[in-house]
C-alpha positions in Angstrom: 148.3 283.1 87.0 150.6 281.0 89.0 149.1 279.2 92.0 150.5 280.1 95.4 151.0 277.6 98.2 148.5 277.7 101.0 151.1 279.2 103.3 151.7 282.4 101.5 150.5 284.0 104.7 154.0 283.3 106.0 155.2 286.0 103.6 152.7 288.7 104.1 149.6 288.3 106.0 149.9 285.6 108.7 150.8 286.1 112.3 152.1 283.6 114.9 152.0 279.9 113.9 150.4 277.3 116.0 153.6 276.3 117.8 154.2 279.8 119.0 151.9 279.0 121.9 152.1 278.7 124.8 155.3 280.6 125.1 154.2 283.5 122.9 152.7 286.2 125.0 150.3 288.9 123.7 150.9 292.2 125.4 147.3 293.2 125.8 145.9 296.4 127.2 142.2 295.4 127.1 141.6 297.6 124.1 139.2 296.0 121.7 139.1 296.8 118.0 136.5 299.6 117.6 133.5 298.9 115.5 132.9 301.2 112.5 130.1 303.1 114.3 132.5 303.9 117.2 134.0 306.6 115.0 131.0 308.8 115.8 130.3 309.3 119.5 127.4 311.8 119.3 124.6 312.9 117.1 126.2 316.2 116.5 129.5 314.7 115.5 127.6 312.4 113.1 125.9 315.3 111.4 129.2 317.2 111.2 130.8 314.1 109.7 127.9 313.8 107.2 128.5 317.4 106.2 132.2 316.7 105.6 131.3 313.7 103.3 129.9 316.2 100.8 133.4 317.4 100.1 135.0 314.0 99.7 132.6 311.1 99.1 129.9 312.5 96.8 131.8 314.9 94.6 131.8 312.7 91.5 128.2 311.6 92.0 126.5 314.9 92.6 128.3 316.7 89.7 127.3 314.1 87.1 124.7 316.4 85.6 127.6 318.4 84.1 128.3 315.7 81.6 125.5 313.1 81.4 123.4 314.6 78.6 126.4 315.9 76.6 127.8 312.4 76.6 124.7 311.0 74.9 124.7 310.7 71.1 121.1 311.9 70.7 120.1 312.6 67.1 116.5 313.7 66.9 115.2 313.3 70.4 111.4 313.6 71.1 109.5 314.3 74.3 108.9 310.6 74.8 112.7 310.0 74.4 113.5 312.4 77.2 110.8 311.0 79.4 112.3 307.5 78.9 115.8 308.7 79.6 114.7 310.4 82.8 112.9 307.2 83.8 116.1 305.2 83.2 118.2 307.6 85.3 115.7 307.8 88.1 115.6 304.0 88.5 119.3 303.6 88.1 119.9 306.1 90.9 117.2 304.5 93.1 118.2 300.9 92.6 122.0 301.2 92.4 122.5 304.3 94.5 120.0 303.8 97.3 119.3 300.0 97.5 122.7 298.5 96.5 125.2 301.0 97.9 123.5 302.9 100.7 121.5 300.0 102.1 123.6 296.9 101.3 127.2 297.5 100.3 127.9 299.8 103.3 127.0 297.0 105.6 129.7 294.8 104.0 132.5 296.8 105.4 135.6 295.1 106.8 135.8 296.7 110.2 135.1 300.1 108.8 137.0 299.8 105.5 135.2 299.6 102.2 136.1 299.0 98.5 137.0 296.0 96.4 140.0 294.8 98.3 138.1 295.1 101.6 135.4 292.8 100.2 138.1 290.4 99.0 139.9 290.3 102.3 136.6 289.9 104.2 135.9 286.8 102.1 139.4 285.4 102.5 139.6 286.0 106.2 136.2 284.5 107.0 136.2 281.6 104.5 139.9 280.9 103.9 139.3 281.0 100.1 142.1 283.3 99.1 145.8 283.2 98.6 146.3 285.1 101.8 145.4 282.5 104.3 143.1 283.7 107.0 142.5 280.8 109.3 146.1 280.7 110.5 146.0 284.2 111.9 146.8 284.4 115.6 144.8 281.4 116.8 144.6 282.7 120.4 143.8 286.3 119.5 140.6 288.3 119.0 142.0 289.4 115.7 141.2 286.2 113.8 137.6 286.3 115.0 136.8 290.0 114.8 133.9 290.8 112.5 133.4 287.2 111.5 129.8 286.7 110.5 128.3 283.3 111.4 131.8 282.1 112.3 130.3 279.1 114.2 128.6 277.7 111.2 130.1 275.3 108.7 131.3 276.7 105.4 128.6 276.9 102.7 128.7 274.6 99.7 129.9 277.5 97.5 132.6 278.3 100.1 133.8 274.7 100.1 133.9 274.6 96.3 136.0 277.8 96.1 138.3 276.6 98.8 139.0 273.4 96.9 139.1 274.8 93.3 142.4 276.4 92.3 140.7 278.0 89.2 137.9 279.5 91.3 140.4 281.1 93.7 142.4 282.5 90.8 139.3 283.9 89.3 138.3 285.5 92.6 141.8 287.1 92.9 141.6 288.3 89.3 138.2 289.9 89.9 139.6 291.7 93.0 142.7 292.9 91.1 140.5 294.1 88.2 138.2 296.0 90.4 141.2 297.7 92.1 142.8 298.7 88.8 139.5 300.0 87.5 138.9 302.1 90.6 142.3 303.6 90.2 141.4 304.3 86.5 138.3 306.0 87.8 140.5 308.2 90.0 142.2 309.4 86.7 139.1 310.0 84.7 136.8 311.6 87.3 139.0 314.7 87.7 139.5 315.0 83.9 135.8 314.8 82.9 134.4 316.8 85.8 136.8 319.8 85.5 136.7 319.8 81.7 132.9 319.7 81.6 132.6 322.6 84.1 135.2 324.8 82.4 133.5 324.2 79.0 130.7 326.5 80.4 132.9 329.5 79.7 132.2 329.0 76.0 128.5 329.8 76.4 128.9 333.6 76.9 132.2 333.6 74.9 131.9 331.3 71.9 135.2 332.6 70.6 137.1 330.8 73.3 138.6 327.7 71.7 138.6 324.1 73.0 142.3 324.3 73.4 142.0 327.1 75.9 139.4 325.3 77.9 141.7 322.2 78.0 144.6 324.3 79.2 142.6 326.0 81.9 141.3 322.6 83.0 144.8 321.2 83.2 145.9 324.1 85.4 143.0 323.7 87.8 143.8 319.9 88.2 147.5 320.6 88.9 146.5 322.9 91.7 144.1 320.3 93.1 146.7 317.6 93.2 149.1 319.9 94.9 146.6 320.4 97.7 146.4 316.7 98.5 149.3 316.7 100.9 147.2 318.7 103.4 145.0 315.6 104.0 141.4 314.6 103.6 140.1 316.4 106.8 141.5 319.7 105.8 140.5 319.4 102.2 137.0 318.3 103.1 136.5 321.1 105.5 137.5 323.5 102.8 135.5 321.8 100.0 132.3 320.9 101.9 130.8 324.4 101.8 131.4 324.5 98.0 129.7 321.1 97.5 126.9 322.1 99.9 126.3 325.2 97.7 126.2 323.0 94.6 124.0 320.4 96.2 121.3 322.9 97.3 121.4 325.3 94.3 121.1 322.8 91.4 117.8 321.3 92.6 116.5 324.9 93.0 117.3 325.6 89.4 115.8 322.2 88.6 112.5 323.1 90.4 112.4 326.4 88.4 112.8 324.6 85.1 110.2 322.0 86.0 107.6 324.7 86.8 108.6 326.9 83.8 109.0 324.2 81.1 107.3 320.9 82.0 105.5 320.6 85.3 104.4 316.9 84.7 108.0 315.6 84.4 107.6 313.3 87.4 105.2 311.1 85.5 108.3 309.6 84.0 109.0 307.9 87.3 106.6 305.2 86.1 108.7 302.4 84.6 106.5 302.1 81.6 108.2 305.2 80.0 111.5 303.3 80.2 110.1 300.2 78.5 108.4 302.4 75.8 111.7 304.1 75.2 113.5 300.8 74.5 110.7 299.3 72.4 110.5 302.5 70.3 114.3 303.1 69.8 115.6 299.5 69.8 119.4 299.3 69.3 119.7 303.1 69.4 118.1 303.2 72.9 120.4 300.4 74.0 123.5 302.4 72.9 122.3 305.4 74.8 122.8 303.5 78.0 126.5 304.3 77.6 125.6 307.9 78.5 122.9 307.3 81.0 125.2 305.1 83.2 127.2 308.3 84.0 124.3 309.5 86.2 125.5 307.0 88.9 129.2 307.6 88.5 131.0 308.3 91.7 128.7 306.0 93.7 131.6 303.5 93.9 133.4 306.1 96.0 130.5 306.0 98.4 131.7 302.5 99.4 135.5 302.9 98.8 135.7 306.0 101.0 134.1 304.3 103.9 137.4 304.2 105.8 137.5 308.0 105.8 134.1 308.4 107.4 131.4 306.2 109.0 128.5 304.3 107.6 125.8 306.4 109.2 127.3 309.7 108.1 127.5 308.5 104.5 123.9 307.2 104.5 122.5 310.4 106.1 124.3 312.6 103.5 123.2 310.4 100.6 119.6 309.7 101.4 118.7 313.2 102.7 120.8 315.5 100.4 122.5 313.8 97.4 119.7 311.6 96.2 116.9 314.2 96.3 119.3 316.8 94.7 120.1 314.5 91.8 116.5 313.5 91.2 115.4 317.2 91.1 118.4 318.4 89.0 117.9 315.7 86.3 114.2 316.4 86.3 114.9 320.1 85.7 117.4 319.4 82.9 115.0 317.0 81.3 112.1 319.4 81.5 114.2 322.1 79.8 115.3 319.7 77.1 111.8 318.6 76.3 111.1 322.2 75.2 114.6 322.7 73.7 115.4 319.2 72.4 118.6 320.1 70.5 120.4 321.8 73.4 121.6 318.4 74.9 125.2 318.9 73.9 125.3 321.8 76.3 123.0 320.0 78.6 123.8 321.6 81.9 124.7 325.3 81.2 121.9 325.8 78.7 119.2 325.1 81.4 120.7 327.7 83.7 118.6 331.0 83.7 120.6 333.9 82.3 120.5 336.1 85.5 122.3 333.5 87.6 124.6 332.0 84.8 127.9 333.3 86.2 127.3 332.5 89.9 126.3 329.0 88.8 129.3 328.7 86.5 131.6 329.6 89.4 129.9 327.1 91.7 130.0 324.4 89.0 133.7 324.9 88.4 134.5 324.7 92.1 132.1 321.7 92.5 133.9 319.9 89.7 137.2 320.4 91.5 135.6 318.9 94.6 134.2 316.1 92.5 137.7 315.0 91.7 138.5 314.7 95.4 136.3 311.7 96.0 138.0 309.3 93.7 141.5 310.7 94.4 140.9 309.9 98.1 139.5 306.4 97.2 142.5 305.8 95.0 144.9 306.5 97.9 143.0 304.1 100.1 143.0 301.3 97.5 146.7 301.7 96.8 147.5 301.5 100.5 145.5 298.4 100.9 147.3 296.8 97.9 150.7 297.8 99.3 150.2 296.4 102.7 148.7 293.1 101.3 151.9 292.9 99.2 150.1 293.2 95.8 151.7 296.5 94.9 155.3 297.9 95.1 155.9 299.8 98.3 155.3 303.5 97.9 155.4 306.2 100.6 152.1 306.4 102.5 151.5 309.4 104.7 148.8 309.3 107.4 147.3 312.8 107.3 145.1 312.5 110.4 146.1 311.4 113.9 142.5 310.3 114.7 141.4 308.6 111.5 143.8 306.0 110.2 141.9 305.6 106.9 143.1 309.1 105.8 146.2 308.5 103.7 148.2 310.3 101.0 150.9 308.9 98.8 153.1 311.5 97.1 154.3 309.2 94.3 150.7 308.1 93.4 149.5 311.7 93.7 151.9 313.0 91.1 151.4 310.0 88.8 147.6 310.6 88.9 148.2 314.3 88.2 150.3 313.6 85.1 147.8 311.0 83.8 144.8 313.3 84.4 146.4 316.2 82.5 147.5 313.8 79.7 143.9 312.6 79.3 142.6 316.1 79.0 145.3 317.3 76.6 145.2 314.2 74.4 141.5 313.3 74.6 140.0 316.7 75.0 136.7 315.7 73.6 134.3 315.3 76.5 132.4 312.5 74.6 135.6 310.3 74.3 136.4 310.8 78.0 132.7 310.1 78.9 132.9 306.8 76.9 136.0 305.8 78.8 134.4 306.8 82.1 131.3 304.7 81.5 133.4 301.6 81.0 135.2 302.1 84.4 132.0 303.0 86.3 130.0 300.0 85.3 132.7 297.4 85.5 133.6 298.4 89.1 129.9 298.2 90.0 129.5 294.8 88.4 132.6 293.5 90.3 131.1 294.9 93.6 127.9 293.1 92.8 129.7 289.7 92.3 131.7 290.1 95.5 128.7 291.2 97.5 126.8 288.2 96.3 129.6 285.9 97.6 129.5 287.8 101.0 125.8 287.2 101.2 126.0 283.5 100.5 129.2 282.6 102.4 129.3 285.0 105.3 125.9 286.6 106.0 124.1 283.4 105.1 121.3 285.4 103.5 118.2 283.4 102.5 118.6 282.1 98.9 115.5 283.8 97.7 116.9 287.3 98.7 120.3 286.4 97.3 118.7 285.4 94.0 116.6 288.6 93.9 119.6 290.8 94.6 121.9 289.1 92.1 119.3 288.8 89.3 118.2 292.5 89.6 121.7 294.1 89.8 123.7 291.6 87.6 121.2 291.8 84.8 120.8 295.6 85.1 124.6 296.2 85.2 125.2 293.5 82.6 123.0 295.4 80.1 124.9 298.6 80.9 128.2 296.7 80.4 127.1 295.4 77.0 126.2 299.0 75.9 129.5 300.7 77.1 131.6 298.0 75.5 130.5 299.3 72.1 132.3 302.5 73.1 135.7 300.9 73.4 137.0 302.2 70.0 135.7 305.7 70.9 137.8 306.3 74.0 136.6 303.3 76.0 140.0 301.7 75.5 141.7 304.3 77.8 140.7 302.6 81.2 141.5 299.2 79.8 145.0 300.4 78.9 145.5 301.9 82.3 144.1 298.8 84.1 146.2 296.5 82.0 149.4 298.4 83.0 148.4 298.4 86.7 147.4 294.8 86.7 150.8 293.9 85.1 152.6 295.8 87.8 150.5 294.1 90.5 151.0 290.6 89.1 154.8 291.2 88.5 155.3 292.3 92.1 153.1 289.5 93.4 154.9 286.8 91.4 158.4 288.0 92.3 157.6 288.2 96.0 156.2 284.7 96.0 159.3 283.3 94.3 161.5 284.9 97.0 159.3 283.4 99.7 159.5 279.9 98.1 163.3 280.2 98.0 163.5 281.2 101.7 161.2 278.4 102.8 163.3 275.8 100.9 166.6 277.2 102.3 165.5 278.3 105.7 167.7 277.8 108.8 166.2 276.0 111.7 167.3 276.3 115.3 169.5 273.2 115.2 171.4 274.7 112.3 171.7 278.0 114.0 173.1 276.3 117.1 175.7 274.6 115.0 176.7 277.9 113.4 177.0 279.6 116.8 179.0 276.7 118.3 181.8 277.4 115.8 184.8 278.8 117.8 185.4 281.4 115.1 181.9 282.9 115.6 181.8 285.6 118.3 178.8 287.0 120.2 179.5 290.8 120.0 177.9 293.4 122.4 174.7 295.1 121.3 171.0 294.6 120.4 170.3 293.4 116.9 166.9 293.3 115.1 167.3 290.8 112.3 164.4 291.0 109.9 163.0 287.8 108.3 159.9 287.0 106.3 159.3 283.4 107.3 157.8 282.2 110.6 158.7 278.5 111.0 162.4 279.1 110.5 165.0 281.8 109.9 165.9 283.5 106.7 168.9 282.0 104.7 170.5 285.5 104.8 171.3 284.7 108.5 173.6 281.9 107.5 175.2 284.1 104.8 175.7 286.8 107.4 177.3 284.6 110.1 179.6 282.8 107.7 181.0 286.1 106.4 180.9 288.3 109.5 181.8 285.5 112.0 179.7 287.1 114.6 176.2 287.6 116.0 175.0 290.2 118.6 174.6 289.0 122.2 170.9 289.8 122.0 169.4 289.1 118.6 165.7 289.5 117.9 164.5 287.9 114.7 161.7 290.3 113.7 158.9 289.8 111.2 156.5 292.5 110.1 153.1 290.9 109.5 150.2 292.5 107.7 147.1 290.6 108.7 143.9 290.2 106.7 142.1 292.5 109.0 141.8 296.3 108.8 143.1 297.1 112.3 145.0 295.3 115.0 144.5 296.3 118.6 147.6 298.2 119.9 148.0 295.6 122.7 148.2 292.8 120.2 150.8 294.3 117.9 153.9 292.8 119.4 154.3 289.0 119.9 157.5 287.7 121.6 158.8 284.2 121.8 162.0 282.6 123.1 163.9 280.4 120.6 165.8 278.3 123.1 169.2 279.7 122.5 170.8 282.3 124.8 170.1 285.8 123.8 168.0 284.7 120.7 164.3 285.7 120.4 161.6 286.0 117.9 159.3 289.1 117.5 156.3 289.5 115.3 154.9 293.0 114.7 151.4 292.8 113.4 149.4 295.4 111.4 146.1 295.4 109.6 145.9 296.9 106.1 144.2 300.1 107.5 146.8 300.5 110.2 149.9 302.7 110.0 153.4 301.7 111.0 153.4 304.4 113.7 156.3 303.1 115.7 159.2 305.4 115.4 162.9 304.9 116.2 163.6 304.8 119.9 159.9 304.3 120.7 159.9 301.2 118.5 162.9 299.7 120.3 161.5 300.6 123.7 158.2 298.9 123.1 159.8 295.7 121.8 162.3 295.5 124.7 159.6 296.1 127.2 157.5 293.4 125.7 160.6 291.1 125.7 161.3 291.7 129.3 157.7 291.1 130.3 157.8 287.9 128.3 160.9 286.7 130.1 159.2 287.3 133.5 156.0 285.6 132.4 158.0 282.6 131.0 159.4 281.9 134.4 155.9 281.3 135.8 155.4 278.3 133.4 159.0 277.0 133.3 160.9 276.5 136.6 163.7 279.1 136.5 166.2 280.4 139.0 165.2 284.1 139.8 168.9 285.1 139.3 168.7 283.7 135.7 165.6 285.7 134.9 167.3 288.9 136.3 170.4 288.1 134.4 168.5 287.6 131.1 166.6 290.9 131.6 169.9 292.6 132.5 171.5 291.3 129.3 168.7 292.9 127.3 169.3 296.3 129.0 173.0 296.1 128.5 172.7 295.2 124.9 170.3 298.1 124.3 172.8 300.5 125.9 175.7 299.0 123.9 174.0 300.0 120.7 171.1 299.0 118.4 171.4 297.8 114.9 168.8 296.7 112.3 169.8 294.1 109.7 167.8 293.2 106.7 168.4 291.3 103.5 169.0 293.0 100.1 168.2 290.1 97.9 168.1 289.6 94.2 166.7 286.8 92.1 169.2 285.0 89.9 167.7 283.3 86.8 169.9 280.6 85.2 170.3 280.1 81.5 168.0 277.1 81.7 165.2 279.2 83.2 161.8 279.6 81.4 161.3 282.7 79.3 158.3 283.6 81.5 160.4 283.5 84.7 163.1 285.5 83.0 160.7 288.2 81.9 158.5 288.4 85.1 161.3 288.2 87.6 163.4 290.7 85.6 160.4 293.0 85.7 160.1 292.4 89.5 163.7 293.3 90.1 163.2 296.6 88.3 160.2 297.3 90.6 162.0 296.1 93.7 165.1 298.2 93.0 162.9 301.3 92.7 160.5 300.8 95.5 160.8 302.0 99.1 162.2 299.9 102.0 159.8 298.9 104.8 162.2 300.0 107.5 162.2 303.8 107.0 158.4 303.6 107.4 159.0 302.5 111.0 161.2 305.4 111.7 164.4 303.3 112.0 167.4 305.7 111.8 169.4 305.0 108.7 172.8 304.9 110.5 171.5 301.9 112.4 170.6 300.0 109.3 172.7 297.3 107.7 171.8 295.6 104.4 173.2 292.1 103.7 173.2 291.3 100.0 172.5 287.8 98.7 171.5 286.2 95.4 168.5 283.9 95.4 168.4 281.3 92.7 164.9 281.2 91.3 
């Protein structure tokens, strides 16, 4: 992976450089960035939010009993085998679900946002160890210091090592990218296996129904589910939470019935010695069965990734008081049934349902499987948006479906791509065991990556005592490492699916990342400074025409080379020209009062404007409102500048008047439409990667429509960049 210069922040994630002060003025409104817990203002609202998490966050986790036992290649299981399997599942749920995710991972949020990229940006922003530089973010702003743990302390030894080591920084970026791609793969496989496993229950009363019919019905259900996504997480969760609530409370009741009826002493398997006896008795076969037992914790990664949609407290309450007890009792009931009916494991869930309530439970299971798909779909939307705004993924349309929760997003393009891939997985790999094998690979790799990143957060940001860090890392890395070794044996049997998906996604991410960086390198090498701009404007042939122009540029300590190309060909520049840069910072949210930063550039009618957004923010400025906010900030800046620099009042009034007149004369937005030109002497790698980038760039969306800029006011200036 090509190394990036330290100042890549100029391209994507930095804000005002050091020499923007003191003239740069932050238009503040005394609104601080809310802490994650500010999302919930009362106990009632917290409980209501916890109820809504059932329909979004925990769908994949709580419906795992549908496919865990059917995914295990059990041959001649005995009572001790089932007790050992239950012991493994109980401790997996307790350690990974309760301790790791509910108690530790949720506290590693990045101002309310969770997931792999949130952990990565938290590390970068606090320790300056990533390619997106964080220590250059708005030096005089609260933004750069928000949510910085132990910021007054010196960097740890590990932090210093990673800052200095190019290889370590590359590895960290690769880990973050891999976790992101795997989570997206999870968003494809969760709907497929959940719905297919539920619909397979129809073959119990009707054995004549073929697998093909089950696959077709599952595909139809998934298509309807994806078509509902445009209505937003809040509406979907309100609709789905009663369904998931019914599932969460009925399955443990059936489990209790099975425990009493078949094997009342099942909870003795909580003792870890049953687990150790299982491995000592079964050896390699027991190790291979871990590929199935790991599915009992599937969906727990959504517990962390969906944090932006809810709050930490609401997720913890729902998990600890409903989801965890429900799963413990449901698996206990299934295991109790299977101890007395050891060869029914292939139909593990529906076989243990008593006949009188079979059809009601089938309906609830089918509806719950649909809800299960929602958790990872929502998480996928969040992760894709984070990747887009951090410039690691081609721009796609992102719609904010809630006016009060900025973490609730929906992407039409991603939604339909996920739909096609989910249906393809079902129709091509209809065998639940093959999909289960693929699912296991995704689940455990995402968890292992989270463990690694959380360990770094503990060491470098939280400054956790070394003994506790060692205890955390040894327990979870060893535990998940053993699971990884088991699921990797399933790669030929369907486990290759997530690797293929992740490889394609990683290639897209790297191709976009590489091409964007090459463009920024060209712009920095050929940037236009103020002296050069003054020379261009002093040419008698160049006219200052009426109007207000927003000229978009990616670099901060200079002006884009497109400006010189434009002036030479158009022989003009608007009387008031604002060189505008959109900056995505390595923070989830930027306070509204700190979004617009204005600076004079020393030439008459020429200014710089930086519009700052975090990766969890939306570009909610629209058209006239956008122009109004920028011009108001500009006029306030002109007035404030006169306090520091002796200025004749008439000159200030004239400058403000010029801005108003230019605005009334007409507003135009100019941006570059650049292409990379590769000469014949270019390396084959550059030819291939940059050619791929151009394909992506020509098919992705522009950033300007996202701001509501009217298309008749947009002008694109074409220019070739020689890479």
